[in-house]
N, C-alpha and C positions, 0 to 999 in steps of 0.2 A: 891216074897214077902218072907221075912225072919221072921221065928217065933222063938222066944227064950222063953224057958220056964223058970220057976222060978229057975230052977236049972242050968240054963245056957246052956241048950241044945238048939241047933239051928237047925232049919229046914228051908229050902227055897223052894219056889214054884213060878213059873212064872205066871203072869196074864197080860192082856192088859188093859191099862188105856187110853182112848181116850180123848185128851184135845182139846177143840174147842174154837175159838175166834170169836164170833158173835157180837162183839161190833164194830159198825161203827166208823170210825175215825171222829174226830171233824173237819169239814170244816169251815174255817174262811177266808173271802175275804175282800178286800178293793176296794173302787172306785179309779180309776186311770184316768189320762189324757194322751192322745196320741197326739202328735204334728205331723201334716202332714209336710212332707218335701217339697222342691221346686217342686218336681214332683207330689205333691198331694197325697203322700202315707205316711202311718204311721203304726206302729204295736206295739203289746204288747206280754207278755208271761204270762203263768199261774203263774209263780213265782212272777211276778209283781202284779198279781191280788190277789195271796195268801197273807193272813195276819196272818199266824201262825197256819195253819191247823195242827192237830196232831192226834196221835193214840198211845195207850199204846204199841202196838206192832210195831208200826212204819209205816211211810207213804211210800208206794211203788211208787205212781205217782201223779202228779198234771197235770191237763189239763184244758184248758179254751175253751169255745165253739167258740170264734172268736179272732184271733190274728191280722189279717190284716185289715187295714182301709184305705179309700180314701176319696175324697172330698164329696162323697155321704153320708158319715157317720159323717160329721161334726155335732157335738152335742153330746147328751147322748145316748149311746148304752148299753143295758143290755146284759151282758155275764154271762155264768154259769161256775163256777169253780168246777171241779170234782176232789174229793180227794179219792184215793184208798189206803187202808192200805196194809200191807204185807200179810194179810190173805184174801185179796180180798174183804174186806168190803169197801163199797163206800158211800161217802157222797157228796152232792153238795150244792153249795151256789151261789147266784147271786151277781153280782157286776156291777157297772156302769163304763163304759169306756167313758169318755168324749173326743171326737175327736175335736181337735182345728186346725184351719188354721191361723197361725200367720205369714205366709210368705207374704211379700209385693209383689204385682205384679211387673213385669218388665215393666217400662215405657220407651218407645222408641218413639222419635219424629223425625220429619224431617222439615227442613226449607221450607217455602212456600212463594209464591209470590202472592200478591193481586193487581189486576189492578183496579184503580179507574175508575168509569164510567163518563159520561158527566156531571153528577151532582157533581162530586168530591167525590163519595162514593164508598166503596168497603168492602167486608167482607170475612171471612174464617170460617171454622168449626173445632171442635176438631178432627173429623174424618179425615180431610185433614192434620191436623198437626200430627196426630198419624202415626207412621210408623211401626206398628206391636207390639204395647204393648200387653203383655200377662200375664196370670196367670194360674197355673195348675188347679185351680178351676173355673176359668172364670172371665172375666171382667164385672163388673156391670155398670160402667159409665166412660166416658171420658169427661173431661171438660178442655177448654182452657181459659186462663185468659182474653183474649180480642179477640173478633171476628169482631168488626166493626172498620173501619178506614176511615179517610178523608184526605183532603189535608195536614193537619198538621202532618200527619204521614208518608209522603213520605220519603222513606229511609228504614233503618233497625230498626225493632221494636222487642224487646225480649218479648216473651210470655211464659207462663208456662202451660204445659199440665199436668193435674192431672188425674191419673188413679186409679180407685177404683175397687177392685175385689169383688166377690160376698159375701165374708166374711168380707168386710169392711176394708180390708187392703189397704193402699194408698201409691202410689208412684208419684213423680213429676219429670218432666224433662223440661228444657227450649228449646225453638226453636226460630229461627229468622223468622219473617214475614217481607218480603221486600215489601213495598208498592210502587207501581209504578203508575205514571201518564203518560200514553202514548196516551192520548186523545189530539188531536190537538186543538188549540184554534180556535174560530170562527172569521175569518177575514172578516171585513165589511169595504168597502171603499166608498168614494163619489168622484165624479168628481169635480175638482177645476179649477179656472181661475187665471192665473198669469199675471200681468201687468208689462211690461218692463218699466224701468225708462229711463231718458234722456241719460244714459250711455249705454242703450241697455241690461240691466241686470234685472233679476227678480228671485224670489225664493219662495219656499213653504216649508212646514214641513210635517213630517209624521203625526203629530197631526191634521193638517188641512185635510189631505187626509183620515184619519181614520174617520169612521162613526159608532163607537160603537162596535169595535172588543171586544170580551170577552172570558173568560175562567173561569171554575169553581174554579180553584186554583189561578187565577190571571195572569195578563199580566205583563211580565217583560220588554220587549222592543217593540217599533214600529219603523221600519226603512222603508223609501221609497227609491227606487232605484235611483232616481234623484231628487235633490232639487233645483239645480241652472240651470237657463235657460238664453239664450241669443237670439240674432236676428236669429240665425240659427234654432231656435226651434219654431218660430212663426207658430201657427196652433195647431193641436191636437197631443199630445205626450202621449204615453201609458207608464205609470210607474207601478211598482210593489210594493205594500205595504206588507212588511214581518212582521208578528206578531209572537212573541216568548213568550210562557208562562213561569212561574217561574220555570218550570221543564224541560225547553229546548225543548218543542214541538213547532213546527213551522207550520204556515199556511201562504199562500200568496193569494193575490187577486189583480187584475189589476184595474187601474183607469185611467181616461183621464185627463191630465193637458192641458188645453187650454191656450196657450201663446199668448197674444195680445200686439201689439205695437200701442198705441194710442197717441204717442208723435209726434207732428208735427215736420217736419224738420226745420232747421234754414236756412231761405232764405237770402242770402247776394248778393246784386247786385252792379254793377259799371256802371258809365256812359261810353258810347263808342262813337266813331266817325265812321261814314260810308262814304266812298268815292264813289261817283257815277261813273259808268263806262261810256264807250263811247256811250252807248245807253240811258244814263240818268237814269239808274237804279242802285240801290245799295241795299245791304242787310246785315243783321247781323244774328247772331245765339244766341240761349239761352246760349250756352257755352261761348260766348264772353262776354255777359252781366253778366254772373255768376261770382261772386267774392269769391268763396269758400263756397258756400252753402253746408251744411252738415247734416248728420243724422247718428245716431249711427248704424242703420241697413242698411244704404246705400241709395243712391239716385237712383230712378228708371228713372225719366225723368225730363228734364228741358224744359219748353216751354215759348215762348213769344207770347203775344197777337198780336204783329205786328213785322214782320221781314223784309218786303220789303219797300223801299223808292224810291222816284223819285224827280224830280226837284222842285216840289211843297213843299217839305220838307226842302229845303235848307234855312238856316238862321233863323229857328224857333226852339224852343225846341220841341222835339218829345218824350213825355213820353211813356214808354212801361212798361208793367207789366210782371215780371218774375214769373212764377209759378213753384215751386219746389215740386215734388211729390216723396215720399220715396217708398221703395219697398213694403211697406204694405198699400199704398194708402193714407197716410196722406199728406196733402198739406199745403204749406205756400207760401205767395207772397211777392215780394219786387218790388219797383218802381225804374226805372232808366231813365235817359234822353239820347236820341240818337241825337247826333249832326251830321247833314248831310252836307257834304262838296262836292263841285264840283271843283276838281282840274284838270279836263280834259281841256287841252288847245283847244280853237277853231281852226279849220282849214280853210284854204281858198285856192281856186284855181283861178288863173287869167290867162287870155289869150286874145289875139286879134283874133277875129273871122273874117276871110275875108268875105267881102260882095260880093256875086256872081255878076259878071258883072262889078265890079269896080276894077278889078285887071289888071294891065298892067305890062310890063316888069320891070319898075323901080319905080312904085308907085302903090298904091292901097288904098282903103278905108276899114276900119276894125271897128268892134263893140267891145267895151270893155266889156268883160264878167268876172264878179267877182262872184264866187260861194263860199260863206262862209258856214261852217257847224259847228254845236256844239251839244253836247249831250243834252243841255237844250235849250237855246235860245241865239240869237245874240243881243247884245246891240248897237254896233257901228261898222261901216266899213269905213276905210279911205284908199284911193288908189291914187297913183300918177304915172305918167309916166315921168321919168327923172326929178322928183322934181315938176312936174306940176300936180295939183289935177285933177283927172278924176273920173267919176262916172260910175256905172254899166249901160251899154247900150249906153254910149257915143260913137259917131263916131269919128274915128281917121284916118287921112290921113298921110301915110308915103311915103316919096319920097327919092329915093336913087340916089345920084350923087356920087361925091367923098366922100361925107358924106351923111348920111341919113338926110332928111329933114322931120320934123314932123309938121303936121297941126292938131290941135285939133278943132273939129267941134262940134257944138251943136247937140244934139241927133236928128236924122232924117234929117240932112242937108247933103245930098250927091247927086251927079249927076251920070249920066250914061256915062261920058266921058271915052272913051276907047282909045283915041289917045296917051296916055302917055305923053301928054303935059299939063302942068298946066296953060297954057295961051290960053285956048280954048274959052274963052268968046267972042273973036272977031268973032268966027264962030257960035256964037249963041248957043253953047253947055253949058249945066249945068256942074258945077264942084264943088268939095268940097271947102267950104269956111272956112278956118281955123279960130278958135278963138285965137289960139296960134300958133305961128310959131317958130320953133327952129330946129337946126341941131345938129348932133353929130355922132361920129363914131359908137356908140352903143346906144341902147334904152332899158331901163329897166322899166318894169311895176311892181310896188310893191303895195301890199294891206296889211293893218294892220286891224285885227278884234279883238273886245273885246266882251266876252259873258256876260250874265246877272249876272254871279257870279264874274265878275271883272277879269277873266282870259283873257290874251291877252294884247294888247296895249304894254305898256312898262314893263310889269311884267317879272321878271327874268326868270322863268321857261318857259314861253311861248315866250319870246323875243329872239328867237334863229336865226332869219333871215334865211339865206340860209343853216343853219346847220341841219334843220329838215323839213320834209314834213308836220309835224303836228304842226308846230309852228304858232303863230299868224301872223308873217310876212312872206309873200311868194313872192318870185321873180320868174318870169317866162321869158324865152326867148320870144321875141315878134313875130318875123316873119322873115323868110328868103325868099327873092324873088326867084322865080324859075329861072333857067338858060334858055338860049335860046333853049336848047335841050329838055326841059321838057314841053314846051308849057305853059299851065296855071296851072300846078300842084303847090302845095305849101306844106310846112311842118310846122307843129306846134310842138314846143319842150317844154319839161320841163327844168328847170334850170340846170339839170345835163347833158343835151344834148350838143353836140359839132358839130352840123350840119354845113357843108360848102356850101357856095354859089358858083355857077358856072357862076355868072354874069361876063360879059366881063370886067367890070371895077374893080371888086374886086374878081377876081378868087382866090380861095384857102384861103380866109379870113373867119373868124368866124363872122357872122353878127347877131346882135341883133336888 
């Protein structure tokens, strides 16, 4: 300390003066807002909370009770600002730190597929559409714009997933919901019957085979494996009904198609002629009477009510019924007339039968034997010996000299003369008494026969004379007398024979 007196004299002396600052600084705060970041964190500083804190001597430090904040602090948080001056004086003041979460959540979706059920309905959820949406503070809700679907939604549908965090921040994202109908339709069939027409054809349709096939989303097509049928299909045929819905799902079911042929065949007949055979019998067949009977599916059988005929049927109409049956049992009939003809020529065999005991060297008595035959009946027989009429059973005497001498006798008129002389009456012996007497180098016995059908006689086919054994005219060699070497033997010949006589008078000659 310096002391100066009134006279200017100065003296100094030291002393200690202690200066103290005990005045607290003035702490002034302000409320602030802290925004959380995407990680859910946020912070502040004392400087931000300070609102002009001061001190005459100066502020040494500012501090705040809390600087870091997270999702748990969202809202108003009270913090304390501590102000310290350079002299260590401290003041505090509170402030409100409002922590806000204004960060939108991260919305992440995924495409999903929804399968419709048998009723045509299907659904999804936001949880299924979500693919890990997140928020630092947490997700409060997930909402999808559409959860329910039906047949009208088959295909791709865009939906929106809305994600809201716990602090009300919202994000949206789209996703595709593919709606599928993989439910097969219900195929229901019924058995049907198809009638073939006259051409052997018939048909059905899928609609006729269907018996109420259905699908929640609707039927697109009905197809049957076979619609057209013909004769080869008569009976039960298994077909398959294929039902396809509007979404391409397919179901099948079998059905029986019974194909029937109820069309009668067309019976066509023709008149025929039957020739009787040598036994007087003849026949025809259904095939001969048939004149093109037909059926689309084929003929199984042709039958006639009468196929066999005999002589009683000649010359009269003989109606027959042709029955035509097709392969499926349908039948039709047609009538035809069978004309029975007998064109078989009658036959005849003629010979002179030697009468035992009446044969001599140069003469003998014989019986005329005429044997006609016909498949039906004989109407007339005419015979002659060298132009002289003879009858069956008539007695004939032949005498051989240089020429044969013939005596025709009435039936039963013969004697037992064995002398060889025709003048034995003077000796009281009986002899042949001829009704006709003639001689000739040859003797021919001829018979002509006509049957009940008019065959024979002078008819062309039968009038063949010696040219056939079966003709109506038949010639036969009569007789060749035995030679002296043969005793009483004799030969009977047909007209083809060329027997020789060893008689003394006509040795080496052909004798008839």
